[in-house]
mmCIF file of the C-alpha atoms, coordinates in Angstrom:
data_MODEL
# 
_entry.id   MODEL 
# 
loop_
_atom_site.group_PDB 
_atom_site.id 
_atom_site.type_symbol 
_atom_site.label_atom_id 
_atom_site.label_alt_id 
_atom_site.label_comp_id 
_atom_site.label_asym_id 
_atom_site.label_entity_id 
_atom_site.label_seq_id 
_atom_site.pdbx_PDB_ins_code 
_atom_site.Cartn_x 
_atom_site.Cartn_y 
_atom_site.Cartn_z 
_atom_site.occupancy 
_atom_site.B_iso_or_equiv 
_atom_site.pdbx_formal_charge 
_atom_site.auth_seq_id 
_atom_site.auth_comp_id 
_atom_site.auth_asym_id 
_atom_site.auth_atom_id 
_atom_site.pdbx_PDB_model_num 
ATOM 1  C CA . MET A 1 1  ? 6.171   -1.352  -12.474 1.00 0.00 ? 1  MET A CA 1 
ATOM 2  C CA . GLN A 1 2  ? 9.644   -2.717  -11.881 1.00 0.00 ? 2  GLN A CA 1 
ATOM 3  C CA . ALA A 1 3  ? 11.252  0.417   -13.301 1.00 0.00 ? 3  ALA A CA 1 
ATOM 4  C CA . ALA A 1 4  ? 9.202   2.633   -10.961 1.00 0.00 ? 4  ALA A CA 1 
ATOM 5  C CA . PHE A 1 5  ? 10.129  0.431   -7.989  1.00 0.00 ? 5  PHE A CA 1 
ATOM 6  C CA . THR A 1 6  ? 13.822  0.530   -8.946  1.00 0.00 ? 6  THR A CA 1 
ATOM 7  C CA . GLU A 1 7  ? 13.695  4.333   -9.187  1.00 0.00 ? 7  GLU A CA 1 
ATOM 8  C CA . ASP A 1 8  ? 12.019  4.574   -5.757  1.00 0.00 ? 8  ASP A CA 1 
ATOM 9  C CA . VAL A 1 9  ? 14.700  2.341   -4.220  1.00 0.00 ? 9  VAL A CA 1 
ATOM 10 C CA . LYS A 1 10 ? 17.437  4.481   -5.758  1.00 0.00 ? 10 LYS A CA 1 
ATOM 11 C CA . LEU A 1 11 ? 15.837  7.660   -4.378  1.00 0.00 ? 11 LEU A CA 1 
ATOM 12 C CA . LEU A 1 12 ? 15.446  6.140   -0.919  1.00 0.00 ? 12 LEU A CA 1 
ATOM 13 C CA . THR A 1 13 ? 19.046  4.960   -0.953  1.00 0.00 ? 13 THR A CA 1 
ATOM 14 C CA . SER A 1 14 ? 20.194  8.434   -2.000  1.00 0.00 ? 14 SER A CA 1 
ATOM 15 C CA . VAL A 1 15 ? 18.264  10.117  0.811   1.00 0.00 ? 15 VAL A CA 1 
ATOM 16 C CA . THR A 1 16 ? 19.522  7.709   3.478   1.00 0.00 ? 16 THR A CA 1 
ATOM 17 C CA . GLU A 1 17 ? 23.101  8.212   2.275   1.00 0.00 ? 17 GLU A CA 1 
ATOM 18 C CA . GLU A 1 18 ? 22.714  11.990  2.548   1.00 0.00 ? 18 GLU A CA 1 
ATOM 19 C CA . MET A 1 19 ? 20.696  12.183  5.778   1.00 0.00 ? 19 MET A CA 1 
ATOM 20 C CA . GLY A 1 20 ? 21.902  9.063   7.541   1.00 0.00 ? 20 GLY A CA 1 
ATOM 21 C CA . ASN A 1 21 ? 19.780  6.185   8.803   1.00 0.00 ? 21 ASN A CA 1 
ATOM 22 C CA . PRO A 1 22 ? 16.372  7.605   9.852   1.00 0.00 ? 22 PRO A CA 1 
ATOM 23 C CA . PHE A 1 23 ? 15.646  4.531   11.974  1.00 0.00 ? 23 PHE A CA 1 
ATOM 24 C CA . ILE A 1 24 ? 18.377  5.264   14.505  1.00 0.00 ? 24 ILE A CA 1 
ATOM 25 C CA . GLU A 1 25 ? 17.215  8.824   15.178  1.00 0.00 ? 25 GLU A CA 1 
ATOM 26 C CA . GLU A 1 26 ? 16.143  9.288   18.763  1.00 0.00 ? 26 GLU A CA 1 
ATOM 27 C CA . GLY A 1 27 ? 14.174  12.501  18.416  1.00 0.00 ? 27 GLY A CA 1 
ATOM 28 C CA . GLN A 1 28 ? 10.402  12.744  18.614  1.00 0.00 ? 28 GLN A CA 1 
ATOM 29 C CA . ASP A 1 29 ? 10.054  14.288  15.151  1.00 0.00 ? 29 ASP A CA 1 
ATOM 30 C CA . LEU A 1 30 ? 8.766   12.200  12.261  1.00 0.00 ? 30 LEU A CA 1 
ATOM 31 C CA . LEU A 1 31 ? 10.748  12.781  9.068   1.00 0.00 ? 31 LEU A CA 1 
ATOM 32 C CA . VAL A 1 32 ? 9.346   12.721  5.541   1.00 0.00 ? 32 VAL A CA 1 
ATOM 33 C CA . LEU A 1 33 ? 12.141  11.159  3.534   1.00 0.00 ? 33 LEU A CA 1 
ATOM 34 C CA . TYR A 1 34 ? 10.727  12.245  0.187   1.00 0.00 ? 34 TYR A CA 1 
ATOM 35 C CA . THR A 1 35 ? 10.671  15.962  1.035   1.00 0.00 ? 35 THR A CA 1 
ATOM 36 C CA . ARG A 1 36 ? 13.256  15.797  3.832   1.00 0.00 ? 36 ARG A CA 1 
ATOM 37 C CA . GLY A 1 37 ? 10.901  17.737  6.068   1.00 0.00 ? 37 GLY A CA 1 
ATOM 38 C CA . ILE A 1 38 ? 9.326   17.201  9.461   1.00 0.00 ? 38 ILE A CA 1 
ATOM 39 C CA . VAL A 1 39 ? 5.696   16.119  9.717   1.00 0.00 ? 39 VAL A CA 1 
ATOM 40 C CA . ASP A 1 40 ? 3.112   18.123  11.627  1.00 0.00 ? 40 ASP A CA 1 
ATOM 41 C CA . ALA A 1 41 ? 2.919   17.094  15.306  1.00 0.00 ? 41 ALA A CA 1 
ATOM 42 C CA . ASN A 1 42 ? -0.705  15.901  14.967  1.00 0.00 ? 42 ASN A CA 1 
ATOM 43 C CA . VAL A 1 43 ? 0.199   13.592  12.082  1.00 0.00 ? 43 VAL A CA 1 
ATOM 44 C CA . ALA A 1 44 ? 3.179   12.204  13.986  1.00 0.00 ? 44 ALA A CA 1 
ATOM 45 C CA . GLU A 1 45 ? 0.975   11.457  17.002  1.00 0.00 ? 45 GLU A CA 1 
ATOM 46 C CA . THR A 1 46 ? -1.553  9.639   14.800  1.00 0.00 ? 46 THR A CA 1 
ATOM 47 C CA . VAL A 1 47 ? 1.201   7.485   13.293  1.00 0.00 ? 47 VAL A CA 1 
ATOM 48 C CA . ARG A 1 48 ? 2.497   6.635   16.771  1.00 0.00 ? 48 ARG A CA 1 
ATOM 49 C CA . LYS A 1 49 ? -0.991  5.526   17.838  1.00 0.00 ? 49 LYS A CA 1 
ATOM 50 C CA . ALA A 1 50 ? -1.745  3.493   14.674  1.00 0.00 ? 50 ALA A CA 1 
ATOM 51 C CA . GLU A 1 51 ? -0.673  0.158   16.174  1.00 0.00 ? 51 GLU A CA 1 
ATOM 52 C CA . ILE A 1 52 ? -2.735  0.693   19.321  1.00 0.00 ? 52 ILE A CA 1 
ATOM 53 C CA . LEU A 1 53 ? -5.799  1.690   17.279  1.00 0.00 ? 53 LEU A CA 1 
ATOM 54 C CA . GLY A 1 54 ? -5.394  -1.382  15.078  1.00 0.00 ? 54 GLY A CA 1 
ATOM 55 C CA . GLU A 1 55 ? -5.161  -3.666  18.096  1.00 0.00 ? 55 GLU A CA 1 
ATOM 56 C CA . GLU A 1 56 ? -8.313  -2.110  19.568  1.00 0.00 ? 56 GLU A CA 1 
ATOM 57 C CA . GLU A 1 57 ? -10.201 -2.581  16.288  1.00 0.00 ? 57 GLU A CA 1 
ATOM 58 C CA . ASN A 1 58 ? -9.044  -6.200  16.068  1.00 0.00 ? 58 ASN A CA 1 
ATOM 59 C CA . SER A 1 59 ? -10.152 -6.916  19.644  1.00 0.00 ? 59 SER A CA 1 
ATOM 60 C CA . LYS A 1 60 ? -13.533 -5.343  18.941  1.00 0.00 ? 60 LYS A CA 1 
ATOM 61 C CA . PHE A 1 61 ? -13.923 -7.437  15.775  1.00 0.00 ? 61 PHE A CA 1 
ATOM 62 C CA . VAL A 1 62 ? -13.074 -10.693 17.560  1.00 0.00 ? 62 VAL A CA 1 
ATOM 63 C CA . ASP A 1 63 ? -15.306 -9.876  20.515  1.00 0.00 ? 63 ASP A CA 1 
ATOM 64 C CA . GLU A 1 64 ? -18.383 -8.827  18.490  1.00 0.00 ? 64 GLU A CA 1 
ATOM 65 C CA . ARG A 1 65 ? -18.202 -11.459 15.762  1.00 0.00 ? 65 ARG A CA 1 
ATOM 66 C CA . LEU A 1 66 ? -16.547 -14.494 17.324  1.00 0.00 ? 66 LEU A CA 1 
ATOM 67 C CA . MET A 1 67 ? -17.059 -14.321 21.076  1.00 0.00 ? 67 MET A CA 1 
ATOM 68 C CA . GLN A 1 68 ? -20.442 -12.634 21.566  1.00 0.00 ? 68 GLN A CA 1 
ATOM 69 C CA . ARG A 1 69 ? -21.744 -13.336 18.049  1.00 0.00 ? 69 ARG A CA 1 
ATOM 70 C CA . SER A 1 70 ? -23.674 -10.070 18.190  1.00 0.00 ? 70 SER A CA 1 
ATOM 71 C CA . LYS A 1 71 ? -22.750 -9.230  14.568  1.00 0.00 ? 71 LYS A CA 1 
ATOM 72 C CA . PRO A 1 72 ? -22.397 -11.514 11.570  1.00 0.00 ? 72 PRO A CA 1 
ATOM 73 C CA . ILE A 1 73 ? -18.817 -12.191 10.528  1.00 0.00 ? 73 ILE A CA 1 
ATOM 74 C CA . THR A 1 74 ? -19.718 -11.037 7.004   1.00 0.00 ? 74 THR A CA 1 
ATOM 75 C CA . GLU A 1 75 ? -20.712 -7.535  8.133   1.00 0.00 ? 75 GLU A CA 1 
ATOM 76 C CA . THR A 1 76 ? -18.653 -4.841  6.428   1.00 0.00 ? 76 THR A CA 1 
ATOM 77 C CA . LEU A 1 77 ? -15.839 -3.304  8.412   1.00 0.00 ? 77 LEU A CA 1 
ATOM 78 C CA . HIS A 1 78 ? -15.903 0.475   8.305   1.00 0.00 ? 78 HIS A CA 1 
ATOM 79 C CA . LYS A 1 79 ? -12.792 2.386   7.368   1.00 0.00 ? 79 LYS A CA 1 
ATOM 80 C CA . THR A 1 80 ? -10.950 4.037   10.242  1.00 0.00 ? 80 THR A CA 1 
ATOM 81 C CA . SER A 1 81 ? -9.845  7.545   9.352   1.00 0.00 ? 81 SER A CA 1 
# 
């Protein structure tokens, strides 16, 4: 496990040395560091909205299970695709 992690870190370091720091890019494109390509626009939009969707799901969970008590806290959470 450690050897695989070390190899992944080396590859990531190599890519960032070649391409530059991907976190200071100001474009709207989402880069795939592994393939050095650009992600489809729909995928990029989904990634940008992930935090908002998570916050909405959390608010819904708290409201339904803790505030309104309309669902038991033990009820299974469904996977968001």
